[in-house]
C-alpha positions as CSV (number, residue, x, y, z in Angstrom):
1,M,-23.3,-10.2,11.0
2,A,-26.2,-12.6,10.2
3,P,-29.6,-11.3,9.2
4,N,-32.3,-11.3,11.8
5,N,-34.7,-14.1,11.1
6,A,-36.3,-14.2,14.5
7,N,-40.0,-15.0,14.5
8,V,-40.0,-16.0,10.8
9,S,-42.2,-19.0,10.3
10,T,-42.0,-21.3,7.3
11,R,-44.8,-23.6,8.4
12,G,-46.7,-24.9,5.4
13,Q,-43.8,-24.6,3.1
14,R,-41.8,-27.4,1.4
15,V,-38.1,-27.1,0.8
16,V,-35.7,-29.3,-1.2
17,V,-32.1,-29.0,-0.3
18,A,-29.5,-30.8,-2.5
19,G,-26.2,-31.5,-0.7
20,A,-27.8,-31.4,2.7
21,T,-25.9,-34.4,4.3
22,G,-23.2,-32.0,5.5
23,G,-21.8,-28.5,5.3
24,I,-23.9,-25.5,4.2
25,G,-26.7,-27.6,2.9
26,L,-27.2,-29.2,6.3
27,G,-27.2,-25.8,8.0
28,V,-29.9,-24.5,5.5
29,A,-32.0,-27.7,6.0
30,L,-31.9,-27.4,9.8
31,Q,-32.8,-23.7,9.7
32,F,-36.0,-24.4,7.6
33,A,-36.8,-27.4,9.9
34,K,-36.5,-25.2,13.0
35,T,-39.0,-22.7,11.5
36,G,-41.6,-25.2,10.6
37,A,-41.0,-26.2,7.0
38,E,-41.2,-29.6,5.5
39,V,-37.7,-30.4,4.3
40,W,-36.7,-33.0,1.7
41,I,-33.0,-33.6,1.2
42,V,-31.0,-35.1,-1.7
43,G,-27.7,-36.8,-1.3
44,R,-25.6,-39.8,-2.3
45,N,-25.2,-41.7,1.0
46,A,-28.4,-43.3,2.3
47,K,-27.0,-43.9,5.8
48,T,-25.9,-40.3,6.2
49,G,-29.1,-39.0,4.6
50,N,-31.3,-40.9,7.0
51,E,-29.2,-39.7,9.9
52,V,-29.8,-36.1,8.7
53,V,-33.5,-36.8,8.5
54,E,-33.5,-37.7,12.2
55,K,-31.6,-34.5,13.0
56,L,-34.3,-32.5,11.1
57,K,-37.0,-34.2,13.1
58,Q,-35.2,-33.3,16.4
59,A,-34.8,-29.7,15.3
60,A,-38.4,-29.3,14.3
61,S,-41.1,-27.9,16.5
62,L,-43.0,-30.7,18.3
63,S,-46.1,-28.5,18.5
64,A,-46.9,-28.6,14.8
65,D,-50.1,-30.5,14.0
66,P,-49.7,-32.3,11.7
67,P,-45.9,-32.4,12.1
68,P,-43.8,-31.5,9.0
69,E,-42.5,-34.4,6.8
70,F,-38.8,-34.9,6.4
71,R,-37.5,-37.2,3.6
72,F,-34.3,-38.3,2.0
73,F,-34.0,-38.9,-1.8
74,Q,-30.9,-40.8,-2.9
75,A,-29.0,-39.8,-6.1
76,D,-25.5,-39.6,-7.5
77,L,-25.6,-36.0,-8.6
78,S,-22.4,-36.4,-10.7
79,L,-24.6,-38.2,-13.4
80,I,-27.1,-36.4,-15.6
81,K,-29.5,-39.3,-15.7
82,E,-29.5,-39.5,-11.9
83,N,-30.3,-35.8,-11.6
84,I,-33.2,-36.3,-14.0
85,R,-34.4,-39.4,-12.2
86,V,-34.4,-37.8,-8.7
87,A,-36.0,-34.6,-10.1
88,D,-38.8,-36.7,-11.5
89,E,-39.1,-38.5,-8.1
90,L,-39.3,-35.2,-6.3
91,A,-41.8,-33.7,-8.7
92,D,-44.0,-36.8,-8.5
93,A,-43.8,-36.8,-4.7
94,A,-44.6,-33.1,-4.5
95,G,-47.7,-33.3,-6.8
96,D,-49.8,-30.3,-7.4
97,A,-48.6,-28.7,-4.1
98,G,-45.1,-28.5,-5.6
99,V,-42.0,-27.2,-3.8
100,D,-41.6,-23.7,-2.4
101,H,-37.8,-23.5,-2.5
102,L,-35.1,-25.5,-4.2
103,V,-31.7,-24.9,-2.6
104,L,-28.6,-26.3,-4.3
105,T,-25.4,-26.6,-2.2
106,Q,-23.8,-29.8,-3.7
107,G,-20.2,-29.8,-4.8
108,G,-17.0,-28.2,-3.7
109,P,-13.6,-26.9,-4.8
110,A,-12.0,-28.1,-8.0
111,N,-9.2,-30.7,-7.7
112,E,-6.5,-30.9,-10.4
113,T,-6.2,-34.7,-9.9
114,D,-9.9,-35.4,-10.5
115,V,-10.2,-34.5,-14.2
116,A,-11.1,-37.8,-15.9
117,P,-14.4,-37.6,-17.8
118,N,-17.4,-39.6,-16.6
119,V,-20.0,-41.3,-18.8
120,D,-21.4,-37.8,-19.7
121,G,-17.9,-36.6,-20.7
122,L,-17.6,-34.3,-17.7
123,D,-15.1,-34.2,-14.9
124,T,-16.6,-34.7,-11.4
125,H,-16.3,-31.1,-10.3
126,F,-18.1,-29.7,-13.3
127,A,-20.7,-32.5,-13.2
128,I,-21.7,-31.7,-9.6
129,Q,-20.9,-28.1,-9.1
130,V,-22.4,-26.8,-12.4
131,M,-24.2,-29.4,-14.4
132,S,-26.3,-30.9,-11.5
133,R,-27.4,-27.5,-10.5
134,F,-28.6,-26.8,-14.0
135,V,-30.3,-30.1,-14.5
136,L,-32.2,-30.1,-11.2
137,A,-33.3,-26.4,-11.7
138,H,-34.2,-26.9,-15.3
139,H,-36.1,-30.1,-14.7
140,L,-38.1,-28.8,-11.8
141,T,-39.0,-25.4,-13.4
142,V,-39.0,-26.0,-17.2
143,A,-39.3,-29.7,-17.9
144,R,-41.8,-30.2,-15.0
145,P,-43.2,-26.7,-14.9
146,S,-44.7,-25.3,-11.7
147,T,-43.0,-27.9,-9.5
148,V,-40.9,-25.1,-7.9
149,K,-43.3,-22.3,-6.9
150,R,-41.1,-19.6,-5.4
151,S,-37.3,-19.7,-5.5
152,V,-34.3,-21.6,-6.8
153,V,-31.0,-20.9,-5.0
154,A,-27.5,-21.9,-6.1
155,I,-25.0,-21.5,-3.2
156,A,-21.8,-21.7,-5.2
157,I,-19.3,-19.2,-6.5
158,A,-21.2,-15.9,-7.4
159,G,-18.9,-12.9,-7.9
160,M,-15.9,-14.7,-9.2
161,G,-16.4,-14.3,-13.0
162,K,-13.9,-12.7,-15.4
163,A,-14.3,-10.6,-18.5
164,A,-12.6,-13.2,-20.7
165,F,-14.4,-16.5,-21.4
166,D,-13.5,-19.2,-24.0
167,T,-16.8,-20.6,-25.2
168,K,-14.9,-23.2,-27.2
169,D,-13.4,-24.7,-24.1
170,I,-16.1,-24.5,-21.4
171,T,-14.9,-27.6,-19.7
172,L,-11.3,-26.2,-19.5
173,E,-9.5,-29.1,-21.3
174,A,-6.5,-26.9,-22.0
175,L,-6.2,-26.0,-18.4
176,K,-6.4,-29.7,-17.3
177,K,-3.5,-30.6,-19.7
178,K,-1.3,-28.0,-17.9
179,G,-2.2,-29.4,-14.5
180,G,-3.9,-26.1,-13.6
181,Y,-7.5,-27.2,-12.9
182,T,-7.5,-25.5,-9.5
183,L,-9.7,-23.3,-7.3
184,L,-9.4,-19.8,-8.7
185,P,-9.4,-20.3,-12.5
186,V,-12.1,-22.9,-12.3
187,A,-14.2,-20.8,-9.9
188,A,-14.3,-18.0,-12.6
189,R,-15.6,-20.5,-15.2
190,D,-18.2,-21.9,-12.7
191,C,-19.5,-18.5,-11.9
192,T,-19.9,-17.5,-15.5
193,V,-21.7,-20.6,-16.5
194,I,-24.1,-20.6,-13.5
195,D,-24.8,-16.9,-13.9
196,A,-25.6,-17.5,-17.6
197,V,-28.0,-20.4,-17.2
198,W,-29.7,-18.9,-14.1
199,Q,-30.7,-15.9,-16.2
200,E,-32.0,-18.1,-19.0
201,L,-34.0,-20.1,-16.6
202,A,-35.3,-17.0,-14.9
203,E,-36.7,-15.8,-18.2
204,R,-38.3,-19.1,-18.9
205,S,-40.0,-19.3,-15.4
206,P,-40.8,-15.6,-14.6
207,S,-42.8,-16.5,-11.4
208,V,-39.7,-18.1,-9.8
209,R,-36.8,-16.2,-8.3
210,F,-33.4,-17.5,-9.3
211,L,-30.6,-16.6,-6.9
212,H,-26.8,-17.3,-7.1
213,L,-25.1,-16.8,-3.7
214,Y,-21.4,-16.6,-2.8
215,P,-21.1,-17.8,0.8
216,G,-17.6,-16.5,1.6
217,V,-15.6,-18.6,4.0
218,V,-17.8,-21.0,5.9
219,K,-16.4,-23.5,8.4
220,T,-17.4,-26.7,6.6
221,P,-15.7,-30.1,6.3
222,A,-14.4,-28.9,2.9
223,L,-11.8,-26.8,4.7
224,N,-10.2,-30.0,5.9
225,D,-10.5,-32.1,2.7
226,P,-7.2,-34.1,2.6
227,T,-7.4,-34.5,-1.2
228,L,-7.0,-30.7,-1.9
229,P,-3.7,-29.3,-3.0
230,L,-1.4,-28.0,-0.3
231,L,-1.8,-24.3,-1.2
232,T,-5.6,-24.6,-1.3
233,K,-5.6,-26.3,2.1
234,I,-3.4,-23.5,3.5
235,M,-5.7,-20.8,2.0
236,F,-8.8,-22.6,3.4
237,K,-7.2,-23.1,6.9
238,A,-6.1,-19.4,7.2
239,G,-9.4,-18.2,5.8
240,G,-11.3,-20.4,8.2
241,L,-9.3,-19.2,11.2
242,L,-9.5,-15.5,10.3
243,M,-12.8,-15.0,8.6
244,G,-14.7,-18.3,8.7
245,R,-18.3,-18.3,9.8
246,P,-20.1,-21.2,11.5
247,I,-22.5,-23.1,9.2
248,D,-25.6,-22.2,11.2
249,E,-24.7,-18.5,11.0
250,Y,-24.3,-18.5,7.2
251,A,-27.5,-20.5,6.8
252,Q,-29.3,-17.4,7.9
253,V,-28.4,-15.6,4.7
254,P,-30.2,-17.8,2.1
255,F,-33.0,-18.3,4.5
256,Y,-33.3,-14.5,4.8
257,L,-33.4,-13.9,1.1
258,V,-36.2,-16.5,0.3
259,A,-38.2,-16.8,3.5
260,N,-37.9,-13.6,5.5
261,P,-40.3,-10.9,4.2
262,E,-37.5,-8.3,4.5
263,G,-35.2,-10.4,2.3
264,Q,-38.0,-11.2,-0.2
265,K,-38.6,-7.5,-0.6
266,L,-34.8,-7.0,-1.2
267,V,-34.8,-9.7,-3.9
268,G,-37.8,-8.2,-5.6
269,T,-40.1,-9.8,-8.2
270,D,-38.4,-9.1,-11.5
271,A,-38.0,-12.1,-13.8
272,K,-34.2,-11.8,-13.6
273,A,-31.6,-13.9,-11.9
274,T,-29.9,-12.0,-9.0
275,H,-26.5,-12.5,-7.4
276,W,-25.5,-12.0,-3.8
277,N,-22.5,-12.0,-1.5
278,D,-22.5,-13.1,2.2
279,K,-23.5,-9.7,3.6
280,P,-26.1,-10.2,1.9
281,K,-25.7,-7.5,-0.8
282,R,-26.5,-7.7,-4.5
283,I,-23.5,-8.1,-6.8
284,A,-23.1,-8.0,-10.5
285,E,-23.2,-11.1,-12.8
286,S,-20.1,-12.3,-14.5
287,P,-18.7,-9.6,-16.8
288,A,-18.2,-12.1,-19.6
289,L,-22.0,-12.2,-20.0
290,K,-22.1,-8.6,-21.3
291,S,-21.7,-10.5,-24.6
292,S,-25.0,-12.0,-25.8
293,E,-23.0,-14.5,-27.9
294,T,-21.2,-15.8,-24.8
295,R,-24.4,-16.2,-22.9
296,K,-26.0,-18.0,-25.9
297,A,-23.0,-20.3,-26.4
298,I,-23.0,-21.4,-22.7
299,W,-26.7,-22.1,-22.8
300,E,-26.5,-24.2,-26.0
301,F,-23.5,-26.1,-24.6
302,I,-25.4,-27.0,-21.3
303,V,-28.7,-27.8,-23.0
304,A,-27.0,-30.1,-25.5
305,K,-25.9,-32.3,-22.6
306,L,-29.5,-33.2,-21.8
307,P,-30.9,-36.4,-23.2
308,Q,-32.6,-35.7,-26.5
């Protein structure tokens, strides 16, 4: 059951949603637009991005004076330099007013056929699902401090971490050689890395809330991706039919946690990253992070990828 966000207004707030040209990101962007926020979206395809901007305008209240601004920022989020470039563009455009909420929804399931390294030495899945989330969050809170004022939300794979974690093979090269770079083992890695860097970022920007959300099964276009392995497609299809939630229904969850006073009270104000399922209920961080050495190794690996 979706949280009750009736009568919640976000007028006067500015929200950046990465990955908003479809799926969950589009649902989140529309929810903020409907409630009065200024929404900026980040994506790769300019044509689709501009079409989404028109959808946001149509969803927005016509009575607002002045009307909220909706903008599209183009970037290839699989590349570190592109994440930094668009983050600078966002920060410059936001100015002293900054951004209230940064919502990161880009990426999708791992695909065992898409493991070739890019110019940054990263496969496309890791580059978008993990690295781009870190780079955008880091650049807009640490490198360009005070750009994000209130919250950074990663909608990804919270709650999937395992106790064992190999800090010497964070990109899972051994798994790739076996042809096993698939949904479940990669999800555990993704969860642990995002949880680790989210906590480090929370400690560096104590006025900003860092949330990592697991959306459960949402009826997005990813459920019908023809490039996914057959078993994954069957799992997604069955899950979508039995338990899948519409995009607009799930979008109420991240909106509740960052924009609804009830949800904000639930999140609290401690300078600590928090992790949430789709209920929404708080869940524990990845168990591998009980080791401070693991947490430190992940942070050092991720930070070392940034331009020096």
